[in-house]
py3Dmol code that shows the C-alpha trace and the ligand (Angstrom):
import py3Dmol

protein = """\
ATOM      1  CA  MET A   1    -107.209 179.663 -32.728  1.00  0.00           C
ATOM      2  CA  ASN A   2    -108.154 176.508 -34.647  1.00  0.00           C
ATOM      3  CA  LYS A   3    -111.693 175.251 -34.267  1.00  0.00           C
ATOM      4  CA  VAL A   4    -113.502 172.033 -35.018  1.00  0.00           C
ATOM      5  CA  LEU A   5    -117.210 171.269 -34.763  1.00  0.00           C
ATOM      6  CA  ILE A   6    -118.419 167.872 -33.566  1.00  0.00           C
ATOM      7  CA  ALA A   7    -121.735 167.888 -35.413  1.00  0.00           C
ATOM      8  CA  THR A   8    -124.183 165.414 -33.942  1.00  0.00           C
ATOM      9  CA  SER A   9    -127.397 165.694 -31.985  1.00  0.00           C
ATOM     10  CA  ASN A  10    -126.585 162.475 -30.119  1.00  0.00           C
ATOM     11  CA  GLN A  11    -125.245 163.439 -26.676  1.00  0.00           C
ATOM     12  CA  GLY A  12    -123.658 159.995 -26.209  1.00  0.00           C
ATOM     13  CA  LYS A  13    -121.581 160.467 -29.341  1.00  0.00           C
ATOM     14  CA  ILE A  14    -120.611 164.004 -28.290  1.00  0.00           C
ATOM     15  CA  LYS A  15    -119.207 162.770 -24.964  1.00  0.00           C
ATOM     16  CA  GLU A  16    -117.175 160.002 -26.606  1.00  0.00           C
ATOM     17  CA  LEU A  17    -115.772 162.131 -29.437  1.00  0.00           C
ATOM     18  CA  LYS A  18    -114.977 165.093 -27.179  1.00  0.00           C
ATOM     19  CA  ARG A  19    -113.060 162.887 -24.754  1.00  0.00           C
ATOM     20  CA  ILE A  20    -110.851 161.480 -27.531  1.00  0.00           C
ATOM     21  CA  LEU A  21    -110.182 164.885 -29.125  1.00  0.00           C
ATOM     22  CA  ASN A  22    -109.470 166.534 -25.762  1.00  0.00           C
ATOM     23  CA  GLU A  23    -106.971 163.833 -24.837  1.00  0.00           C
ATOM     24  CA  TYR A  24    -105.283 164.074 -28.233  1.00  0.00           C
ATOM     25  CA  THR A  25    -104.930 167.871 -28.185  1.00  0.00           C
ATOM     26  CA  THR A  26    -103.691 167.888 -24.581  1.00  0.00           C
ATOM     27  CA  ASN A  27    -101.084 165.171 -25.189  1.00  0.00           C
ATOM     28  CA  ASN A  28     -99.858 166.854 -28.358  1.00  0.00           C
ATOM     29  CA  HIS A  29     -99.996 170.448 -27.029  1.00  0.00           C
ATOM     30  CA  ILE A  30    -102.414 171.443 -29.798  1.00  0.00           C
ATOM     31  CA  ASP A  31    -104.522 174.569 -29.364  1.00  0.00           C
ATOM     32  CA  LEU A  32    -107.930 173.532 -30.650  1.00  0.00           C
ATOM     33  CA  THR A  33    -111.352 174.814 -29.664  1.00  0.00           C
ATOM     34  CA  ILE A  34    -113.796 171.924 -29.786  1.00  0.00           C
ATOM     35  CA  LEU A  35    -117.343 173.044 -30.491  1.00  0.00           C
ATOM     36  CA  THR A  36    -120.538 171.006 -30.608  1.00  0.00           C
ATOM     37  CA  LEU A  37    -124.021 171.724 -31.932  1.00  0.00           C
ATOM     38  CA  ASN A  38    -124.886 172.777 -28.361  1.00  0.00           C
ATOM     39  CA  ASP A  39    -122.799 175.943 -29.039  1.00  0.00           C
ATOM     40  CA  PHE A  40    -125.003 177.023 -31.967  1.00  0.00           C
ATOM     41  CA  PRO A  41    -128.637 177.925 -32.467  1.00  0.00           C
ATOM     42  CA  LYS A  42    -130.541 174.777 -33.362  1.00  0.00           C
ATOM     43  CA  ILE A  43    -130.838 174.089 -37.086  1.00  0.00           C
ATOM     44  CA  SER A  44    -132.825 171.366 -38.803  1.00  0.00           C
ATOM     45  CA  GLU A  45    -131.059 168.028 -39.218  1.00  0.00           C
ATOM     46  CA  PRO A  46    -129.824 166.911 -42.642  1.00  0.00           C
ATOM     47  CA  ILE A  47    -131.749 164.234 -44.533  1.00  0.00           C
ATOM     48  CA  GLU A  48    -129.711 161.052 -44.165  1.00  0.00           C
ATOM     49  CA  ASN A  49    -130.666 159.360 -47.426  1.00  0.00           C
ATOM     50  CA  GLY A  50    -127.356 157.668 -48.179  1.00  0.00           C
ATOM     51  CA  THR A  51    -127.242 153.921 -48.669  1.00  0.00           C
ATOM     52  CA  THR A  52    -124.105 153.316 -46.584  1.00  0.00           C
ATOM     53  CA  PHE A  53    -122.685 154.556 -43.288  1.00  0.00           C
ATOM     54  CA  GLU A  54    -119.974 156.357 -45.223  1.00  0.00           C
ATOM     55  CA  GLU A  55    -122.418 158.160 -47.542  1.00  0.00           C
ATOM     56  CA  ASN A  56    -124.486 159.351 -44.583  1.00  0.00           C
ATOM     57  CA  ALA A  57    -121.406 160.520 -42.671  1.00  0.00           C
ATOM     58  CA  ILE A  58    -120.365 162.594 -45.692  1.00  0.00           C
ATOM     59  CA  ILE A  59    -123.895 164.027 -46.129  1.00  0.00           C
ATOM     60  CA  LYS A  60    -123.927 165.177 -42.491  1.00  0.00           C
ATOM     61  CA  THR A  61    -120.390 166.546 -42.531  1.00  0.00           C
ATOM     62  CA  LYS A  62    -120.912 168.633 -45.681  1.00  0.00           C
ATOM     63  CA  TYR A  63    -124.309 169.862 -44.464  1.00  0.00           C
ATOM     64  CA  TYR A  64    -122.890 171.193 -41.196  1.00  0.00           C
ATOM     65  CA  PHE A  65    -119.791 172.625 -42.908  1.00  0.00           C
ATOM     66  CA  ASN A  66    -122.046 174.580 -45.273  1.00  0.00           C
ATOM     67  CA  ALA A  67    -124.180 175.765 -42.365  1.00  0.00           C
ATOM     68  CA  PHE A  68    -121.385 176.951 -40.063  1.00  0.00           C
ATOM     69  CA  LYS A  69    -118.293 177.277 -42.301  1.00  0.00           C
ATOM     70  CA  LEU A  70    -116.132 175.457 -39.762  1.00  0.00           C
ATOM     71  CA  PRO A  71    -114.138 172.217 -40.014  1.00  0.00           C
ATOM     72  CA  VAL A  72    -116.587 169.461 -39.081  1.00  0.00           C
ATOM     73  CA  ILE A  73    -116.357 165.939 -37.698  1.00  0.00           C
ATOM     74  CA  CYS A  74    -119.445 163.697 -37.981  1.00  0.00           C
ATOM     75  CA  ASP A  75    -120.085 160.018 -37.679  1.00  0.00           C
ATOM     76  CA  ASP A  76    -122.742 157.729 -39.007  1.00  0.00           C
ATOM     77  CA  SER A  77    -122.925 154.520 -37.063  1.00  0.00           C
ATOM     78  CA  GLY A  78    -125.112 151.584 -36.205  1.00  0.00           C
ATOM     79  CA  LEU A  79    -125.471 147.938 -35.419  1.00  0.00           C
ATOM     80  CA  GLU A  80    -125.402 145.085 -37.927  1.00  0.00           C
ATOM     81  CA  VAL A  81    -126.866 141.784 -36.698  1.00  0.00           C
ATOM     82  CA  TYR A  82    -125.771 138.935 -38.954  1.00  0.00           C
ATOM     83  CA  ALA A  83    -128.847 136.739 -38.317  1.00  0.00           C
ATOM     84  CA  LEU A  84    -131.061 139.671 -39.398  1.00  0.00           C
ATOM     85  CA  ASP A  85    -129.236 140.257 -42.687  1.00  0.00           C
ATOM     86  CA  LYS A  86    -127.250 143.082 -41.073  1.00  0.00           C
ATOM     87  CA  LYS A  87    -130.308 144.935 -39.816  1.00  0.00           C
ATOM     88  CA  PRO A  88    -130.832 147.495 -38.321  1.00  0.00           C
ATOM     89  CA  GLY A  89    -127.687 148.831 -40.062  1.00  0.00           C
ATOM     90  CA  ILE A  90    -127.937 152.433 -41.238  1.00  0.00           C
ATOM     91  CA  TYR A  91    -131.455 152.561 -39.754  1.00  0.00           C
ATOM     92  CA  SER A  92    -130.248 151.812 -36.206  1.00  0.00           C
ATOM     93  CA  ALA A  93    -131.421 155.142 -34.729  1.00  0.00           C
ATOM     94  CA  ARG A  94    -134.925 154.751 -36.205  1.00  0.00           C
ATOM     95  CA  TYR A  95    -135.301 150.965 -35.953  1.00  0.00           C
ATOM     96  CA  ALA A  96    -138.429 150.986 -33.785  1.00  0.00           C
ATOM     97  CA  THR A  97    -140.324 153.689 -35.693  1.00  0.00           C
ATOM     98  CA  ILE A  98    -142.292 153.549 -38.907  1.00  0.00           C
ATOM     99  CA  ASP A  99    -142.328 157.296 -39.658  1.00  0.00           C
ATOM    100  CA  GLY A 100    -138.591 157.578 -40.321  1.00  0.00           C
ATOM    101  CA  LYS A 101    -137.985 159.608 -37.134  1.00  0.00           C
ATOM    102  CA  ASP A 102    -135.476 158.509 -34.472  1.00  0.00           C
ATOM    103  CA  ALA A 103    -136.918 156.199 -31.816  1.00  0.00           C
ATOM    104  CA  SER A 104    -135.804 156.096 -28.185  1.00  0.00           C
ATOM    105  CA  SER A 105    -132.846 153.836 -27.460  1.00  0.00           C
ATOM    106  CA  LEU A 106    -135.010 151.719 -25.174  1.00  0.00           C
ATOM    107  CA  GLU A 107    -137.617 151.167 -27.905  1.00  0.00           C
ATOM    108  CA  ASN A 108    -134.885 150.223 -30.388  1.00  0.00           C
ATOM    109  CA  ARG A 109    -133.329 147.721 -27.975  1.00  0.00           C
ATOM    110  CA  LYS A 110    -136.715 146.188 -27.160  1.00  0.00           C
ATOM    111  CA  LYS A 111    -137.536 145.776 -30.853  1.00  0.00           C
ATOM    112  CA  LEU A 112    -134.194 144.104 -31.498  1.00  0.00           C
ATOM    113  CA  LEU A 113    -134.684 141.692 -28.600  1.00  0.00           C
ATOM    114  CA  ARG A 114    -138.151 140.831 -29.971  1.00  0.00           C
ATOM    115  CA  GLU A 115    -136.737 140.202 -33.462  1.00  0.00           C
ATOM    116  CA  LEU A 116    -134.040 137.957 -32.002  1.00  0.00           C
ATOM    117  CA  LYS A 117    -136.361 135.945 -29.763  1.00  0.00           C
ATOM    118  CA  GLY A 118    -135.551 132.250 -30.165  1.00  0.00           C
ATOM    119  CA  ILE A 119    -132.506 132.954 -32.352  1.00  0.00           C
ATOM    120  CA  THR A 120    -129.311 131.508 -30.918  1.00  0.00           C
ATOM    121  CA  LYS A 121    -126.845 132.920 -33.460  1.00  0.00           C
ATOM    122  CA  ARG A 122    -126.595 136.442 -32.037  1.00  0.00           C
ATOM    123  CA  GLU A 123    -123.298 137.739 -33.438  1.00  0.00           C
ATOM    124  CA  ALA A 124    -123.323 141.397 -34.449  1.00  0.00           C
ATOM    125  CA  ARG A 125    -121.022 144.304 -35.090  1.00  0.00           C
ATOM    126  CA  PHE A 126    -121.093 148.006 -34.382  1.00  0.00           C
ATOM    127  CA  CYS A 127    -120.015 150.044 -37.426  1.00  0.00           C
ATOM    128  CA  CYS A 128    -118.842 153.623 -37.528  1.00  0.00           C
ATOM    129  CA  ALA A 129    -118.033 155.779 -40.539  1.00  0.00           C
ATOM    130  CA  MET A 130    -116.219 158.912 -39.383  1.00  0.00           C
ATOM    131  CA  ALA A 131    -115.903 161.897 -41.695  1.00  0.00           C
ATOM    132  CA  TYR A 132    -113.994 165.179 -41.515  1.00  0.00           C
ATOM    133  CA  PHE A 133    -114.553 168.052 -43.933  1.00  0.00           C
ATOM    134  CA  ASP A 134    -113.028 171.533 -43.900  1.00  0.00           C
ATOM    135  CA  GLY A 135    -114.168 172.797 -47.294  1.00  0.00           C
ATOM    136  CA  ASN A 136    -111.104 171.354 -49.080  1.00  0.00           C
ATOM    137  CA  ASN A 137    -110.153 168.094 -47.443  1.00  0.00           C
ATOM    138  CA  LEU A 138    -112.579 165.214 -46.991  1.00  0.00           C
ATOM    139  CA  LEU A 139    -111.333 162.352 -44.798  1.00  0.00           C
ATOM    140  CA  THR A 140    -113.299 159.211 -43.982  1.00  0.00           C
ATOM    141  CA  ALA A 141    -112.683 155.989 -42.059  1.00  0.00           C
ATOM    142  CA  LEU A 142    -114.886 152.958 -41.403  1.00  0.00           C
ATOM    143  CA  ARG A 143    -114.263 150.782 -38.332  1.00  0.00           C
ATOM    144  CA  TYR A 144    -116.059 147.933 -36.507  1.00  0.00           C
ATOM    145  CA  THR A 145    -116.446 146.306 -33.093  1.00  0.00           C
ATOM    146  CA  GLU A 146    -117.574 142.674 -33.047  1.00  0.00           C
ATOM    147  CA  GLY A 147    -119.843 141.334 -30.300  1.00  0.00           C
ATOM    148  CA  ILE A 148    -122.914 139.334 -29.369  1.00  0.00           C
ATOM    149  CA  ILE A 149    -126.457 140.531 -28.636  1.00  0.00           C
ATOM    150  CA  LEU A 150    -127.549 139.443 -25.157  1.00  0.00           C
ATOM    151  CA  GLU A 151    -131.084 138.430 -24.227  1.00  0.00           C
ATOM    152  CA  GLU A 152    -131.322 141.078 -21.520  1.00  0.00           C
ATOM    153  CA  GLU A 153    -129.777 144.429 -20.667  1.00  0.00           C
ATOM    154  CA  ILE A 154    -126.670 144.758 -18.508  1.00  0.00           C
ATOM    155  CA  GLY A 155    -124.890 148.005 -17.628  1.00  0.00           C
ATOM    156  CA  THR A 156    -125.788 151.669 -17.580  1.00  0.00           C
ATOM    157  CA  ASN A 157    -122.879 153.432 -19.314  1.00  0.00           C
ATOM    158  CA  GLY A 158    -122.779 154.448 -22.965  1.00  0.00           C
ATOM    159  CA  PHE A 159    -125.943 154.855 -25.012  1.00  0.00           C
ATOM    160  CA  GLY A 160    -128.057 153.233 -27.716  1.00  0.00           C
ATOM    161  CA  TYR A 161    -127.581 149.478 -27.988  1.00  0.00           C
ATOM    162  CA  ASP A 162    -124.690 149.335 -25.474  1.00  0.00           C
ATOM    163  CA  PRO A 163    -126.596 147.499 -22.682  1.00  0.00           C
ATOM    164  CA  ILE A 164    -127.246 144.490 -24.960  1.00  0.00           C
ATOM    165  CA  PHE A 165    -123.923 144.446 -26.856  1.00  0.00           C
ATOM    166  CA  TYR A 166    -121.600 141.877 -25.236  1.00  0.00           C
ATOM    167  CA  LEU A 167    -117.854 141.805 -25.834  1.00  0.00           C
ATOM    168  CA  PRO A 168    -116.641 138.218 -25.319  1.00  0.00           C
ATOM    169  CA  GLU A 169    -112.990 139.212 -24.864  1.00  0.00           C
ATOM    170  CA  TYR A 170    -113.904 141.658 -22.069  1.00  0.00           C
ATOM    171  CA  GLY A 171    -116.641 139.501 -20.519  1.00  0.00           C
ATOM    172  CA  CYS A 172    -119.046 142.438 -20.304  1.00  0.00           C
ATOM    173  CA  THR A 173    -121.286 144.708 -22.364  1.00  0.00           C
ATOM    174  CA  THR A 174    -120.132 148.014 -23.812  1.00  0.00           C
ATOM    175  CA  ALA A 175    -122.477 149.603 -21.245  1.00  0.00           C
ATOM    176  CA  GLN A 176    -120.281 148.147 -18.479  1.00  0.00           C
ATOM    177  CA  LEU A 177    -117.065 149.658 -19.831  1.00  0.00           C
ATOM    178  CA  SER A 178    -115.761 152.953 -18.478  1.00  0.00           C
ATOM    179  CA  PRO A 179    -115.831 155.819 -21.021  1.00  0.00           C
ATOM    180  CA  GLU A 180    -112.042 155.418 -21.504  1.00  0.00           C
ATOM    181  CA  GLN A 181    -112.325 151.661 -22.091  1.00  0.00           C
ATOM    182  CA  LYS A 182    -115.201 152.067 -24.538  1.00  0.00           C
ATOM    183  CA  ASN A 183    -113.240 154.594 -26.594  1.00  0.00           C
ATOM    184  CA  GLU A 184    -110.277 152.196 -26.734  1.00  0.00           C
ATOM    185  CA  VAL A 185    -112.298 149.305 -28.151  1.00  0.00           C
ATOM    186  CA  SER A 186    -115.167 150.989 -29.940  1.00  0.00           C
ATOM    187  CA  HIS A 187    -115.895 151.405 -33.622  1.00  0.00           C
ATOM    188  CA  ARG A 188    -116.152 155.170 -32.956  1.00  0.00           C
ATOM    189  CA  GLY A 189    -112.846 155.451 -31.094  1.00  0.00           C
ATOM    190  CA  LYS A 190    -111.039 153.455 -33.785  1.00  0.00           C
ATOM    191  CA  ALA A 191    -112.641 155.419 -36.658  1.00  0.00           C
ATOM    192  CA  LEU A 192    -111.823 158.815 -35.159  1.00  0.00           C
ATOM    193  CA  CYS A 193    -108.212 157.814 -34.547  1.00  0.00           C
ATOM    194  CA  ALA A 194    -107.992 156.623 -38.188  1.00  0.00           C
ATOM    195  CA  ILE A 195    -108.826 159.964 -39.808  1.00  0.00           C
TER     196      ILE A 195
END
"""
ligand_1 = """\
31
LIG
P -126.616 162.063 -35.443
O -127.126 161.614 -36.798
O -127.088 163.442 -35.058
O -125.131 161.898 -35.288
P -127.961 159.665 -34.482
O -128.107 159.037 -33.115
O -129.208 159.800 -35.313
O -127.256 161.110 -34.302
P -126.878 157.790 -36.389
O -127.831 158.135 -37.464
O -125.432 157.601 -36.744
O -126.839 158.907 -35.258
O -127.426 156.504 -35.642
C -126.595 155.796 -34.819
C -127.416 154.866 -33.939
O -126.732 153.609 -33.840
C -127.468 155.423 -32.526
O -128.616 156.230 -32.332
C -127.470 154.162 -31.684
O -128.783 153.651 -31.603
C -126.630 153.198 -32.497
N -125.213 153.272 -32.087
C -124.178 153.797 -32.795
N -123.042 153.749 -32.096
C -123.359 153.196 -30.921
C -122.620 152.901 -29.769
O -121.335 153.221 -29.666
N -123.243 152.340 -28.744
C -124.547 152.040 -28.823
N -125.340 152.287 -29.854
C -124.743 152.868 -30.909
"""
view = py3Dmol.view(width=600, height=400)
view.addModel(protein, "pdb")
view.setStyle({"model": 0}, {"cartoon": {"style": "trace"}})
view.addModel(ligand_1, "xyz")
view.setStyle({"model": 1}, {"stick": {}})
view.zoomTo()
view.show()
């Protein structure tokens, strides 16, 4: 039986990636056991000291492959706000902290809204670098979703910055999309389908 490990400690990412892989394997009659970090004893997280989304995705993928000796899929993702020189970028998960540890999604969103107070140019993009590594083959793909940062939160689906990320062509935030819709339009859905 073939196995693949979705290696992330972010439960929002796990749900999205699992849904896409499950649909793909079912439609293509592929026998694949999809594992997540929840299936293994907890290990310490890798140090994400890359300078790009792609470098960090590769660091994580190789780290978890070496730990569990299974084919691994990881993503490194985040939000780039053009008016803030593409911040928070690769630091999106730890935007609101000063000690380098991940902050809560709510704290990150609040900090971003503070930084954007009074700024009218609010265009931004979600970025996702997806990586797959099985010990021999390394595959990567980088994909984006363009949107606008709202001044207040709308919607309860998704995770992270979703409640303030507005998609003009859908007339709603990514937190108002169903899980299926988000996977169709999201940086993560597009990047996973590209590898
Ligand atoms: P892992 O490293 O364990 O995968 P993480 O949450 O720390 O989990 P990242 O370092 O890739 O992952 O940080 C991604 C952050 O970017 C994430 O915590 C969110 O704040 C934000 N983000 C990424 N994709 C998002 C999405 O689809 N919707 C909302 N926010 C997103």
